PDB file of the backbone (N, CA, C, O) and the ligand in Angstrom, with CONECT records:
HET     ZN  A 101       1
ATOM      1  N   MET A   1      96.484  90.236  98.852  1.00  0.00           N
ATOM      2  CA  MET A   1      95.204  89.761  98.398  1.00  0.00           C
ATOM      3  C   MET A   1      95.285  88.960  97.145  1.00  0.00           C
ATOM      4  O   MET A   1      95.976  89.335  96.197  1.00  0.00           O
ATOM      5  N   GLU A   2      94.607  87.893  97.131  1.00  0.00           N
ATOM      6  CA  GLU A   2      94.616  86.944  95.977  1.00  0.00           C
ATOM      7  C   GLU A   2      94.006  87.667  94.702  1.00  0.00           C
ATOM      8  O   GLU A   2      93.043  88.430  94.781  1.00  0.00           O
ATOM      9  N   GLU A   3      94.617  87.374  93.598  1.00  0.00           N
ATOM     10  CA  GLU A   3      94.018  87.943  92.360  1.00  0.00           C
ATOM     11  C   GLU A   3      92.934  86.978  91.852  1.00  0.00           C
ATOM     12  O   GLU A   3      93.032  85.754  91.935  1.00  0.00           O
ATOM     13  N   ILE A   4      91.928  87.613  91.337  1.00  0.00           N
ATOM     14  CA  ILE A   4      90.845  86.758  90.821  1.00  0.00           C
ATOM     15  C   ILE A   4      90.837  87.040  89.250  1.00  0.00           C
ATOM     16  O   ILE A   4      90.575  88.142  88.767  1.00  0.00           O
ATOM     17  N   VAL A   5      91.151  85.930  88.539  1.00  0.00           N
ATOM     18  CA  VAL A   5      91.340  86.038  87.117  1.00  0.00           C
ATOM     19  C   VAL A   5      90.201  85.333  86.399  1.00  0.00           C
ATOM     20  O   VAL A   5      89.826  84.229  86.793  1.00  0.00           O
ATOM     21  N   CYS A   6      89.629  85.945  85.341  1.00  0.00           N
ATOM     22  CA  CYS A   6      88.626  85.320  84.572  1.00  0.00           C
ATOM     23  C   CYS A   6      89.300  84.392  83.589  1.00  0.00           C
ATOM     24  O   CYS A   6      90.175  84.794  82.821  1.00  0.00           O
ATOM     25  N   LYS A   7      88.862  83.094  83.628  1.00  0.00           N
ATOM     26  CA  LYS A   7      89.559  82.113  82.767  1.00  0.00           C
ATOM     27  C   LYS A   7      89.116  82.326  81.312  1.00  0.00           C
ATOM     28  O   LYS A   7      89.815  81.913  80.386  1.00  0.00           O
ATOM     29  N   LYS A   8      87.973  82.960  81.111  1.00  0.00           N
ATOM     30  CA  LYS A   8      87.480  83.104  79.759  1.00  0.00           C
ATOM     31  C   LYS A   8      88.134  84.286  79.038  1.00  0.00           C
ATOM     32  O   LYS A   8      88.641  84.127  77.928  1.00  0.00           O
ATOM     33  N   CYS A   9      88.127  85.453  79.653  1.00  0.00           N
ATOM     34  CA  CYS A   9      88.626  86.605  78.945  1.00  0.00           C
ATOM     35  C   CYS A   9      89.902  87.143  79.573  1.00  0.00           C
ATOM     36  O   CYS A   9      90.540  88.025  78.997  1.00  0.00           O
ATOM     37  N   GLY A  10      90.280  86.652  80.704  1.00  0.00           N
ATOM     38  CA  GLY A  10      91.624  86.974  81.213  1.00  0.00           C
ATOM     39  C   GLY A  10      91.698  88.259  82.047  1.00  0.00           C
ATOM     40  O   GLY A  10      92.788  88.603  82.504  1.00  0.00           O
ATOM     41  N   VAL A  11      90.633  88.961  82.262  1.00  0.00           N
ATOM     42  CA  VAL A  11      90.763  90.141  83.106  1.00  0.00           C
ATOM     43  C   VAL A  11      91.055  89.767  84.540  1.00  0.00           C
ATOM     44  O   VAL A  11      90.645  88.712  85.026  1.00  0.00           O
ATOM     45  N   VAL A  12      91.761  90.639  85.197  1.00  0.00           N
ATOM     46  CA  VAL A  12      92.183  90.358  86.584  1.00  0.00           C
ATOM     47  C   VAL A  12      91.478  91.317  87.536  1.00  0.00           C
ATOM     48  O   VAL A  12      91.452  92.529  87.318  1.00  0.00           O
ATOM     49  N   ASN A  13      90.914  90.754  88.583  1.00  0.00           N
ATOM     50  CA  ASN A  13      90.230  91.502  89.600  1.00  0.00           C
ATOM     51  C   ASN A  13      89.120  92.399  89.039  1.00  0.00           C
ATOM     52  O   ASN A  13      88.813  93.446  89.609  1.00  0.00           O
ATOM     53  N   GLU A  14      88.527  91.984  87.927  1.00  0.00           N
ATOM     54  CA  GLU A  14      87.337  92.710  87.446  1.00  0.00           C
ATOM     55  C   GLU A  14      86.183  91.804  87.671  1.00  0.00           C
ATOM     56  O   GLU A  14      85.770  91.072  86.771  1.00  0.00           O
ATOM     57  N   TYR A  15      85.657  91.841  88.854  1.00  0.00           N
ATOM     58  CA  TYR A  15      84.559  90.934  89.096  1.00  0.00           C
ATOM     59  C   TYR A  15      83.528  91.577  90.048  1.00  0.00           C
ATOM     60  O   TYR A  15      83.816  92.532  90.770  1.00  0.00           O
ATOM     61  N   LYS A  16      82.319  91.003  90.009  1.00  0.00           N
ATOM     62  CA  LYS A  16      81.361  91.395  90.945  1.00  0.00           C
ATOM     63  C   LYS A  16      80.990  90.122  91.767  1.00  0.00           C
ATOM     64  O   LYS A  16      81.184  89.002  91.296  1.00  0.00           O
ATOM     65  N   THR A  17      80.477  90.305  92.948  1.00  0.00           N
ATOM     66  CA  THR A  17      80.153  89.179  93.756  1.00  0.00           C
ATOM     67  C   THR A  17      78.659  89.102  94.057  1.00  0.00           C
ATOM     68  O   THR A  17      77.976  90.117  94.195  1.00  0.00           O
ATOM     69  N   GLU A  18      78.203  87.927  94.148  1.00  0.00           N
ATOM     70  CA  GLU A  18      76.799  87.735  94.511  1.00  0.00           C
ATOM     71  C   GLU A  18      76.734  86.551  95.498  1.00  0.00           C
ATOM     72  O   GLU A  18      77.564  85.643  95.440  1.00  0.00           O
ATOM     73  N   TYR A  19      75.794  86.571  96.354  1.00  0.00           N
ATOM     74  CA  TYR A  19      75.655  85.461  97.236  1.00  0.00           C
ATOM     75  C   TYR A  19      74.784  84.444  96.529  1.00  0.00           C
ATOM     76  O   TYR A  19      73.712  84.743  96.002  1.00  0.00           O
ATOM     77  N   ARG A  20      75.323  83.175  96.548  1.00  0.00           N
ATOM     78  CA  ARG A  20      74.554  82.060  96.050  1.00  0.00           C
ATOM     79  C   ARG A  20      74.432  81.111  97.221  1.00  0.00           C
ATOM     80  O   ARG A  20      75.379  80.385  97.524  1.00  0.00           O
ATOM     81  N   GLY A  21      73.351  81.098  97.851  1.00  0.00           N
ATOM     82  CA  GLY A  21      73.219  80.289  99.092  1.00  0.00           C
ATOM     83  C   GLY A  21      74.233  80.814 100.098  1.00  0.00           C
ATOM     84  O   GLY A  21      74.242  82.005 100.410  1.00  0.00           O
ATOM     85  N   LYS A  22      75.068  79.950 100.598  1.00  0.00           N
ATOM     86  CA  LYS A  22      76.003  80.409 101.595  1.00  0.00           C
ATOM     87  C   LYS A  22      77.335  80.927 100.973  1.00  0.00           C
ATOM     88  O   LYS A  22      78.196  81.463 101.671  1.00  0.00           O
ATOM     89  N   HIS A  23      77.465  80.747  99.664  1.00  0.00           N
ATOM     90  CA  HIS A  23      78.672  81.097  99.021  1.00  0.00           C
ATOM     91  C   HIS A  23      78.632  82.548  98.486  1.00  0.00           C
ATOM     92  O   HIS A  23      77.615  83.069  98.027  1.00  0.00           O
ATOM     93  N   LEU A  24      79.791  83.126  98.586  1.00  0.00           N
ATOM     94  CA  LEU A  24      79.993  84.410  97.845  1.00  0.00           C
ATOM     95  C   LEU A  24      80.622  84.010  96.483  1.00  0.00           C
ATOM     96  O   LEU A  24      81.672  83.367  96.453  1.00  0.00           O
ATOM     97  N   THR A  25      80.031  84.360  95.458  1.00  0.00           N
ATOM     98  CA  THR A  25      80.499  83.888  94.139  1.00  0.00           C
ATOM     99  C   THR A  25      80.932  85.050  93.272  1.00  0.00           C
ATOM    100  O   THR A  25      80.229  86.058  93.202  1.00  0.00           O
ATOM    101  N   ALA A  26      82.061  84.937  92.615  1.00  0.00           N
ATOM    102  CA  ALA A  26      82.592  85.964  91.792  1.00  0.00           C
ATOM    103  C   ALA A  26      82.240  85.736  90.311  1.00  0.00           C
ATOM    104  O   ALA A  26      82.428  84.648  89.766  1.00  0.00           O
ATOM    105  N   PHE A  27      81.742  86.763  89.708  1.00  0.00           N
ATOM    106  CA  PHE A  27      81.437  86.730  88.259  1.00  0.00           C
ATOM    107  C   PHE A  27      82.293  87.853  87.603  1.00  0.00           C
ATOM    108  O   PHE A  27      82.527  88.919  88.173  1.00  0.00           O
ATOM    109  N   CYS A  28      82.739  87.533  86.369  1.00  0.00           N
ATOM    110  CA  CYS A  28      83.493  88.504  85.638  1.00  0.00           C
ATOM    111  C   CYS A  28      82.598  89.701  85.180  1.00  0.00           C
ATOM    112  O   CYS A  28      81.530  89.498  84.603  1.00  0.00           O
ATOM    113  N   THR A  29      83.038  90.876  85.438  1.00  0.00           N
ATOM    114  CA  THR A  29      82.172  92.066  84.998  1.00  0.00           C
ATOM    115  C   THR A  29      82.325  92.284  83.484  1.00  0.00           C
ATOM    116  O   THR A  29      81.480  92.907  82.841  1.00  0.00           O
ATOM    117  N   ALA A  30      83.470  91.734  82.915  1.00  0.00           N
ATOM    118  CA  ALA A  30      83.681  91.955  81.471  1.00  0.00           C
ATOM    119  C   ALA A  30      82.799  91.033  80.646  1.00  0.00           C
ATOM    120  O   ALA A  30      82.146  91.478  79.702  1.00  0.00           O
ATOM    121  N   CYS A  31      82.773  89.745  80.997  1.00  0.00           N
ATOM    122  CA  CYS A  31      82.034  88.790  80.131  1.00  0.00           C
ATOM    123  C   CYS A  31      80.932  88.075  80.886  1.00  0.00           C
ATOM    124  O   CYS A  31      80.186  87.302  80.286  1.00  0.00           O
ATOM    125  N   GLY A  32      80.810  88.303  82.155  1.00  0.00           N
ATOM    126  CA  GLY A  32      79.734  87.685  82.883  1.00  0.00           C
ATOM    127  C   GLY A  32      79.918  86.271  83.276  1.00  0.00           C
ATOM    128  O   GLY A  32      78.998  85.673  83.835  1.00  0.00           O
ATOM    129  N   THR A  33      81.063  85.693  83.016  1.00  0.00           N
ATOM    130  CA  THR A  33      81.328  84.297  83.319  1.00  0.00           C
ATOM    131  C   THR A  33      81.487  84.035  84.842  1.00  0.00           C
ATOM    132  O   THR A  33      82.087  84.843  85.551  1.00  0.00           O
ATOM    133  N   TYR A  34      80.971  82.952  85.309  1.00  0.00           N
ATOM    134  CA  TYR A  34      81.237  82.536  86.683  1.00  0.00           C
ATOM    135  C   TYR A  34      82.721  82.294  86.814  1.00  0.00           C
ATOM    136  O   TYR A  34      83.311  81.616  85.973  1.00  0.00           O
ATOM    137  N   ILE A  35      83.347  82.840  87.864  1.00  0.00           N
ATOM    138  CA  ILE A  35      84.765  82.636  88.056  1.00  0.00           C
ATOM    139  C   ILE A  35      84.975  81.590  89.164  1.00  0.00           C
ATOM    140  O   ILE A  35      85.484  80.499  88.909  1.00  0.00           O
ATOM    141  N   LYS A  36      84.587  81.927  90.357  1.00  0.00           N
ATOM    142  CA  LYS A  36      84.634  80.902  91.399  1.00  0.00           C
ATOM    143  C   LYS A  36      83.907  81.384  92.633  1.00  0.00           C
ATOM    144  O   LYS A  36      83.446  82.523  92.714  1.00  0.00           O
ATOM    145  N   HIS A  37      83.818  80.456  93.617  1.00  0.00           N
ATOM    146  CA  HIS A  37      83.369  80.854  94.941  1.00  0.00           C
ATOM    147  C   HIS A  37      84.601  81.488  95.584  1.00  0.00           C
ATOM    148  O   HIS A  37      85.717  80.984  95.457  1.00  0.00           O
ATOM    149  N   ILE A  38      84.381  82.559  96.249  1.00  0.00           N
ATOM    150  CA  ILE A  38      85.517  83.134  96.961  1.00  0.00           C
ATOM    151  C   ILE A  38      85.250  83.053  98.439  1.00  0.00           C
ATOM    152  O   ILE A  38      84.107  83.155  98.885  1.00  0.00           O
ATOM    153  N   PRO A  39      86.334  82.864  99.215  1.00  0.00           N
ATOM    154  CA  PRO A  39      86.209  82.687 100.632  1.00  0.00           C
ATOM    155  C   PRO A  39      85.481  83.919 101.188  1.00  0.00           C
ATOM    156  O   PRO A  39      85.770  85.065 100.845  1.00  0.00           O
ATOM    157  N   HIS A  40      84.583  83.632 102.010  1.00  0.00           N
ATOM    158  CA  HIS A  40      83.748  84.741 102.491  1.00  0.00           C
ATOM    159  C   HIS A  40      84.299  85.162 103.866  1.00  0.00           C
ATOM    160  O   HIS A  40      83.933  84.621 104.910  1.00  0.00           O
ATOM    161  N   VAL A  41      85.168  86.124 103.809  1.00  0.00           N
ATOM    162  CA  VAL A  41      85.827  86.686 104.988  1.00  0.00           C
ATOM    163  C   VAL A  41      84.996  87.890 105.421  1.00  0.00           C
ATOM    164  O   VAL A  41      85.048  88.961 104.815  1.00  0.00           O
ATOM    165  N   GLU A  42      84.245  87.684 106.465  1.00  0.00           N
ATOM    166  CA  GLU A  42      83.338  88.740 106.842  1.00  0.00           C
ATOM    167  C   GLU A  42      84.032  89.607 107.937  1.00  0.00           C
ATOM    168  O   GLU A  42      84.454  89.083 108.967  1.00  0.00           O
ATOM    169  N   PRO A  43      84.133  90.841 107.714  1.00  0.00           N
ATOM    170  CA  PRO A  43      84.807  91.719 108.700  1.00  0.00           C
ATOM    171  C   PRO A  43      83.926  91.934 109.854  1.00  0.00           C
ATOM    172  O   PRO A  43      82.712  91.764 109.744  1.00  0.00           O
ATOM    173  N   ALA A  44      84.495  92.314 111.000  1.00  0.00           N
ATOM    174  CA  ALA A  44      83.679  92.611 112.149  1.00  0.00           C
ATOM    175  C   ALA A  44      82.977  93.902 112.009  1.00  0.00           C
ATOM    176  O   ALA A  44      83.260  94.646 111.070  1.00  0.00           O
ATOM    177  N   MET A  45      82.073  94.217 112.886  1.00  0.00           N
ATOM    178  CA  MET A  45      81.265  95.408 112.774  1.00  0.00           C
ATOM    179  C   MET A  45      81.995  96.633 113.297  1.00  0.00           C
ATOM    180  O   MET A  45      81.688  97.191 114.350  1.00  0.00           O
ATOM    181  N   PHE A  46      82.966  97.011 112.506  1.00  0.00           N
ATOM    182  CA  PHE A  46      83.856  98.136 112.888  1.00  0.00           C
ATOM    183  C   PHE A  46      83.061  99.416 113.122  1.00  0.00           C
ATOM    184  O   PHE A  46      83.504 100.310 113.844  1.00  0.00           O
ATOM    185  N   PHE A  47      81.902  99.494 112.513  1.00  0.00           N
ATOM    186  CA  PHE A  47      81.068 100.734 112.642  1.00  0.00           C
ATOM    187  C   PHE A  47      80.254 100.777 113.924  1.00  0.00           C
ATOM    188  O   PHE A  47      79.594 101.763 114.252  1.00  0.00           O
ATOM    189  N   SER A  48      80.339  99.612 114.658  1.00  0.00           N
ATOM    190  CA  SER A  48      79.524  99.529 115.882  1.00  0.00           C
ATOM    191  C   SER A  48      80.317  99.887 117.095  1.00  0.00           C
ATOM    192  O   SER A  48      81.418  99.372 117.291  1.00  0.00           O
ATOM    193  N   LYS A  49      79.774 100.784 117.943  1.00  0.00           N
ATOM    194  CA  LYS A  49      80.377 101.060 119.170  1.00  0.00           C
ATOM    195  C   LYS A  49      80.009  99.952 120.183  1.00  0.00           C
ATOM    196  O   LYS A  49      80.742  99.703 121.140  1.00  0.00           O
ATOM    197  N   LYS A  50      78.906  99.325 119.958  1.00  0.00           N
ATOM    198  CA  LYS A  50      78.419  98.308 120.901  1.00  0.00           C
ATOM    199  C   LYS A  50      79.136  97.021 120.724  1.00  0.00           C
ATOM    200  O   LYS A  50      79.583  96.423 121.703  1.00  0.00           O
ATOM    201  N   TYR A  51      79.269  96.557 119.475  1.00  0.00           N
ATOM    202  CA  TYR A  51      79.850  95.230 119.196  1.00  0.00           C
ATOM    203  C   TYR A  51      81.002  95.341 118.162  1.00  0.00           C
ATOM    204  O   TYR A  51      80.927  94.710 117.108  1.00  0.00           O
ATOM    205  N   PRO A  52      82.049  96.120 118.441  1.00  0.00           N
ATOM    206  CA  PRO A  52      82.998  96.345 117.381  1.00  0.00           C
ATOM    207  C   PRO A  52      83.754  95.135 116.908  1.00  0.00           C
ATOM    208  O   PRO A  52      84.254  95.130 115.783  1.00  0.00           O
ATOM    209  N   ASP A  53      83.860  94.085 117.743  1.00  0.00           N
ATOM    210  CA  ASP A  53      84.610  92.894 117.340  1.00  0.00           C
ATOM    211  C   ASP A  53      83.717  91.759 116.879  1.00  0.00           C
ATOM    212  O   ASP A  53      84.217  90.677 116.572  1.00  0.00           O
ATOM    213  N   MET A  54      82.448  91.967 116.822  1.00  0.00           N
ATOM    214  CA  MET A  54      81.513  90.881 116.439  1.00  0.00           C
ATOM    215  C   MET A  54      81.210  90.954 114.989  1.00  0.00           C
ATOM    216  O   MET A  54      81.143  92.030 114.394  1.00  0.00           O
ATOM    217  N   LYS A  55      81.021  89.752 114.401  1.00  0.00           N
ATOM    218  CA  LYS A  55      80.598  89.703 112.992  1.00  0.00           C
ATOM    219  C   LYS A  55      79.076  89.844 112.907  1.00  0.00           C
ATOM    220  O   LYS A  55      78.340  89.466 113.819  1.00  0.00           O
ATOM    221  N   ILE A  56      78.658  90.376 111.832  1.00  0.00           N
ATOM    222  CA  ILE A  56      77.236  90.609 111.666  1.00  0.00           C
ATOM    223  C   ILE A  56      76.474  89.249 111.779  1.00  0.00           C
ATOM    224  O   ILE A  56      75.431  89.163 112.428  1.00  0.00           O
ATOM    225  N   SER A  57      77.020  88.218 111.142  1.00  0.00           N
ATOM    226  CA  SER A  57      76.373  86.911 111.138  1.00  0.00           C
ATOM    227  C   SER A  57      76.359  86.225 112.490  1.00  0.00           C
ATOM    228  O   SER A  57      75.691  85.205 112.662  1.00  0.00           O
ATOM    229  N   GLU A  58      77.112  86.791 113.481  1.00  0.00           N
ATOM    230  CA  GLU A  58      77.127  86.212 114.798  1.00  0.00           C
ATOM    231  C   GLU A  58      76.333  87.054 115.792  1.00  0.00           C
ATOM    232  O   GLU A  58      76.236  86.718 116.972  1.00  0.00           O
ATOM    233  N   CYS A  59      75.799  88.093 115.325  1.00  0.00           N
ATOM    234  CA  CYS A  59      75.067  89.035 116.237  1.00  0.00           C
ATOM    235  C   CYS A  59      73.697  88.462 116.485  1.00  0.00           C
ATOM    236  O   CYS A  59      72.974  88.127 115.547  1.00  0.00           O
ATOM    237  N   GLU A  60      73.339  88.347 117.748  1.00  0.00           N
ATOM    238  CA  GLU A  60      72.024  87.770 118.102  1.00  0.00           C
ATOM    239  C   GLU A  60      71.072  88.895 118.531  1.00  0.00           C
ATOM    240  O   GLU A  60      69.954  88.619 118.965  1.00  0.00           O
ATOM    241  N   ASP A  61      71.494  90.135 118.415  1.00  0.00           N
ATOM    242  CA  ASP A  61      70.717  91.302 118.921  1.00  0.00           C
ATOM    243  C   ASP A  61      69.894  91.882 117.775  1.00  0.00           C
ATOM    244  O   ASP A  61      70.334  92.808 117.094  1.00  0.00           O
ATOM    245  N   LEU A  62      68.737  91.352 117.574  1.00  0.00           N
ATOM    246  CA  LEU A  62      67.873  91.734 116.422  1.00  0.00           C
ATOM    247  C   LEU A  62      67.553  93.250 116.483  1.00  0.00           C
ATOM    248  O   LEU A  62      67.623  93.967 115.485  1.00  0.00           O
ATOM    249  N   GLN A  63      67.201  93.691 117.697  1.00  0.00           N
ATOM    250  CA  GLN A  63      66.848  95.137 117.856  1.00  0.00           C
ATOM    251  C   GLN A  63      67.971  96.024 117.478  1.00  0.00           C
ATOM    252  O   GLN A  63      67.783  97.088 116.887  1.00  0.00           O
ATOM    253  N   TYR A  64      69.197  95.565 117.837  1.00  0.00           N
ATOM    254  CA  TYR A  64      70.343  96.364 117.552  1.00  0.00           C
ATOM    255  C   TYR A  64      70.592  96.444 116.048  1.00  0.00           C
ATOM    256  O   TYR A  64      70.859  97.509 115.490  1.00  0.00           O
ATOM    257  N   LEU A  65      70.494  95.282 115.421  1.00  0.00           N
ATOM    258  CA  LEU A  65      70.689  95.205 113.943  1.00  0.00           C
ATOM    259  C   LEU A  65      69.623  96.023 113.211  1.00  0.00           C
ATOM    260  O   LEU A  65      69.926  96.638 112.188  1.00  0.00           O
ATOM    261  N   GLN A  66      68.418  96.045 113.697  1.00  0.00           N
ATOM    262  CA  GLN A  66      67.406  96.877 113.108  1.00  0.00           C
ATOM    263  C   GLN A  66      67.701  98.334 113.258  1.00  0.00           C
ATOM    264  O   GLN A  66      67.424  99.149 112.377  1.00  0.00           O
ATOM    265  N   TRP A  67      68.279  98.651 114.413  1.00  0.00           N
ATOM    266  CA  TRP A  67      68.673 100.021 114.647  1.00  0.00           C
ATOM    267  C   TRP A  67      69.796 100.425 113.694  1.00  0.00           C
ATOM    268  O   TRP A  67      69.753 101.498 113.091  1.00  0.00           O
ATOM    269  N   VAL A  68      70.803  99.556 113.565  1.00  0.00           N
ATOM    270  CA  VAL A  68      71.899  99.757 112.678  1.00  0.00           C
ATOM    271  C   VAL A  68      71.369  99.991 111.254  1.00  0.00           C
ATOM    272  O   VAL A  68      71.752 100.954 110.590  1.00  0.00           O
ATOM    273  N   HIS A  69      70.494  99.107 110.805  1.00  0.00           N
ATOM    274  CA  HIS A  69      69.915  99.181 109.501  1.00  0.00           C
ATOM    275  C   HIS A  69      69.278 100.510 109.226  1.00  0.00           C
ATOM    276  O   HIS A  69      69.381 101.074 108.137  1.00  0.00           O
ATOM    277  N   GLU A  70      68.635 100.976 110.221  1.00  0.00           N
ATOM    278  CA  GLU A  70      67.855 102.223 110.086  1.00  0.00           C
ATOM    279  C   GLU A  70      68.717 103.483 110.168  1.00  0.00           C
ATOM    280  O   GLU A  70      68.540 104.437 109.411  1.00  0.00           O
ATOM    281  N   LYS A  71      69.670 103.447 111.128  1.00  0.00           N
ATOM    282  CA  LYS A  71      70.385 104.642 111.501  1.00  0.00           C
ATOM    283  C   LYS A  71      71.796 104.798 110.939  1.00  0.00           C
ATOM    284  O   LYS A  71      72.290 105.918 110.812  1.00  0.00           O
ATOM    285  N   ILE A  72      72.426 103.721 110.613  1.00  0.00           N
ATOM    286  CA  ILE A  72      73.839 103.852 110.184  1.00  0.00           C
ATOM    287  C   ILE A  72      73.934 103.713 108.704  1.00  0.00           C
ATOM    288  O   ILE A  72      73.394 102.756 108.149  1.00  0.00           O
ATOM    289  N   LYS A  73      74.611 104.643 108.016  1.00  0.00           N
ATOM    290  CA  LYS A  73      74.798 104.570 106.616  1.00  0.00           C
ATOM    291  C   LYS A  73      75.954 103.615 106.306  1.00  0.00           C
ATOM    292  O   LYS A  73      77.098 103.869 106.681  1.00  0.00           O
ATOM    293  N   LEU A  74      75.647 102.542 105.637  1.00  0.00           N
ATOM    294  CA  LEU A  74      76.633 101.489 105.384  1.00  0.00           C
ATOM    295  C   LEU A  74      76.783 101.237 103.890  1.00  0.00           C
ATOM    296  O   LEU A  74      75.864 101.491 103.111  1.00  0.00           O
ATOM    297  N   SER A  75      77.913 100.752 103.513  1.00  0.00           N
ATOM    298  CA  SER A  75      78.096 100.326 102.122  1.00  0.00           C
ATOM    299  C   SER A  75      77.150  99.152 101.866  1.00  0.00           C
ATOM    300  O   SER A  75      76.731  98.475 102.805  1.00  0.00           O
ATOM    301  N   ASN A  76      76.811  98.907 100.583  1.00  0.00           N
ATOM    302  CA  ASN A  76      75.901  97.854 100.230  1.00  0.00           C
ATOM    303  C   ASN A  76      76.275  96.502 100.799  1.00  0.00           C
ATOM    304  O   ASN A  76      75.410  95.724 101.203  1.00  0.00           O
ATOM    305  N   ARG A  77      77.560  96.229 100.827  1.00  0.00           N
ATOM    306  CA  ARG A  77      77.995  94.926 101.283  1.00  0.00           C
ATOM    307  C   ARG A  77      77.551  94.690 102.753  1.00  0.00           C
ATOM    308  O   ARG A  77      77.037  93.628 103.105  1.00  0.00           O
ATOM    309  N   TYR A  78      77.772  95.718 103.580  1.00  0.00           N
ATOM    310  CA  TYR A  78      77.349  95.613 104.971  1.00  0.00           C
ATOM    311  C   TYR A  78      75.868  95.675 105.160  1.00  0.00           C
ATOM    312  O   TYR A  78      75.294  94.964 105.985  1.00  0.00           O
ATOM    313  N   LYS A  79      75.242  96.551 104.370  1.00  0.00           N
ATOM    314  CA  LYS A  79      73.806  96.672 104.429  1.00  0.00           C
ATOM    315  C   LYS A  79      73.102  95.340 104.119  1.00  0.00           C
ATOM    316  O   LYS A  79      72.123  94.946 104.753  1.00  0.00           O
ATOM    317  N   GLU A  80      73.680  94.666 103.082  1.00  0.00           N
ATOM    318  CA  GLU A  80      73.076  93.365 102.724  1.00  0.00           C
ATOM    319  C   GLU A  80      73.299  92.328 103.777  1.00  0.00           C
ATOM    320  O   GLU A  80      72.445  91.477 104.026  1.00  0.00           O
ATOM    321  N   ALA A  81      74.471  92.398 104.409  1.00  0.00           N
ATOM    322  CA  ALA A  81      74.770  91.427 105.466  1.00  0.00           C
ATOM    323  C   ALA A  81      73.833  91.635 106.649  1.00  0.00           C
ATOM    324  O   ALA A  81      73.326  90.678 107.236  1.00  0.00           O
ATOM    325  N   VAL A  82      73.613  92.904 106.986  1.00  0.00           N
ATOM    326  CA  VAL A  82      72.725  93.250 108.097  1.00  0.00           C
ATOM    327  C   VAL A  82      71.307  92.845 107.780  1.00  0.00           C
ATOM    328  O   VAL A  82      70.577  92.383 108.657  1.00  0.00           O
ATOM    329  N   GLU A  83      70.897  93.019 106.493  1.00  0.00           N
ATOM    330  CA  GLU A  83      69.519  92.626 106.139  1.00  0.00           C
ATOM    331  C   GLU A  83      69.341  91.165 106.212  1.00  0.00           C
ATOM    332  O   GLU A  83      68.316  90.667 106.676  1.00  0.00           O
ATOM    333  N   ARG A  84      70.371  90.443 105.739  1.00  0.00           N
ATOM    334  CA  ARG A  84      70.298  88.933 105.817  1.00  0.00           C
ATOM    335  C   ARG A  84      70.205  88.439 107.247  1.00  0.00           C
ATOM    336  O   ARG A  84      69.407  87.561 107.576  1.00  0.00           O
ATOM    337  N   ARG A  85      71.050  89.033 108.095  1.00  0.00           N
ATOM    338  CA  ARG A  85      71.010  88.642 109.488  1.00  0.00           C
ATOM    339  C   ARG A  85      69.662  88.948 110.154  1.00  0.00           C
ATOM    340  O   ARG A  85      69.151  88.139 110.928  1.00  0.00           O
ATOM    341  N   ILE A  86      69.094  90.110 109.853  1.00  0.00           N
ATOM    342  CA  ILE A  86      67.774  90.409 110.372  1.00  0.00           C
ATOM    343  C   ILE A  86      66.797  89.401 109.941  1.00  0.00           C
ATOM    344  O   ILE A  86      66.011  88.925 110.760  1.00  0.00           O
ATOM    345  N   ASP A  87      66.796  89.036 108.670  1.00  0.00           N
ATOM    346  CA  ASP A  87      65.842  88.006 108.145  1.00  0.00           C
ATOM    347  C   ASP A  87      66.028  86.714 108.867  1.00  0.00           C
ATOM    348  O   ASP A  87      65.062  86.032 109.209  1.00  0.00           O
ATOM    349  N   GLU A  88      67.294  86.366 109.107  1.00  0.00           N
ATOM    350  CA  GLU A  88      67.553  85.064 109.803  1.00  0.00           C
ATOM    351  C   GLU A  88      66.977  85.095 111.196  1.00  0.00           C
ATOM    352  O   GLU A  88      66.296  84.162 111.621  1.00  0.00           O
ATOM    353  N   LEU A  89      67.263  86.208 111.929  1.00  0.00           N
ATOM    354  CA  LEU A  89      66.809  86.280 113.264  1.00  0.00           C
ATOM    355  C   LEU A  89      65.279  86.375 113.348  1.00  0.00           C
ATOM    356  O   LEU A  89      64.651  85.805 114.241  1.00  0.00           O
ATOM    357  N   GLU A  90      64.717  87.090 112.420  1.00  0.00           N
ATOM    358  CA  GLU A  90      63.242  87.169 112.383  1.00  0.00           C
ATOM    359  C   GLU A  90      62.663  85.775 112.036  1.00  0.00           C
ATOM    360  O   GLU A  90      61.595  85.391 112.514  1.00  0.00           O
ATOM    361  N   GLY A  91      63.382  85.060 111.216  1.00  0.00           N
ATOM    362  CA  GLY A  91      62.910  83.685 110.863  1.00  0.00           C
ATOM    363  C   GLY A  91      62.874  82.803 112.092  1.00  0.00           C
ATOM    364  O   GLY A  91      61.894  82.087 112.296  1.00  0.00           O
ATOM    365  N   TYR A  92      63.891  82.828 112.904  1.00  0.00           N
ATOM    366  CA  TYR A  92      63.915  82.003 114.105  1.00  0.00           C
ATOM    367  C   TYR A  92      62.738  82.330 115.010  1.00  0.00           C
ATOM    368  O   TYR A  92      62.135  81.456 115.631  1.00  0.00           O
ATOM    369  N   LYS A  93      62.443  83.590 115.060  1.00  0.00           N
ATOM    370  CA  LYS A  93      61.355  84.029 115.936  1.00  0.00           C
ATOM    371  C   LYS A  93      60.004  83.359 115.655  1.00  0.00           C
ATOM    372  O   LYS A  93      59.211  83.074 116.552  1.00  0.00           O
ATOM    373  N   TYR A  94      59.791  83.126 114.346  1.00  0.00           N
ATOM    374  CA  TYR A  94      58.481  82.624 113.951  1.00  0.00           C
ATOM    375  C   TYR A  94      58.468  81.083 113.856  1.00  0.00           C
ATOM    376  O   TYR A  94      57.436  80.496 113.531  1.00  0.00           O
ATOM    377  N   ILE A  95      59.584  80.444 114.132  1.00  0.00           N
ATOM    378  CA  ILE A  95      59.552  78.971 114.070  1.00  0.00           C
ATOM    379  C   ILE A  95      58.951  78.394 115.330  1.00  0.00           C
ATOM    380  O   ILE A  95      58.842  77.175 115.460  1.00  0.00           O
TER     381      ILE A  95
HETATM  382 ZN    ZN A 101      85.608  87.416  81.609  1.00  0.00          ZN2+
END
């Protein structure tokens, strides 16, 4: 795994990530400086018996995602990805 280094204070792999539009962006946790966009490698839905090889962002099954969101305890990263996908799918519905 690539090391993420803060150019300002030099800490290594001490960063938090936030989504900025479509990008996942790394910020230094020590000094708060923007570090860089990091490649957004989204893992498949390992927690899903129904779609274990599918990525959250590729899932078209809104009801299933809503069920996942309600019933499965996920880490924040996955939870946020599921929430974003639900918003997207609900968005399409109302267009
Ligand atoms: Zn820093």
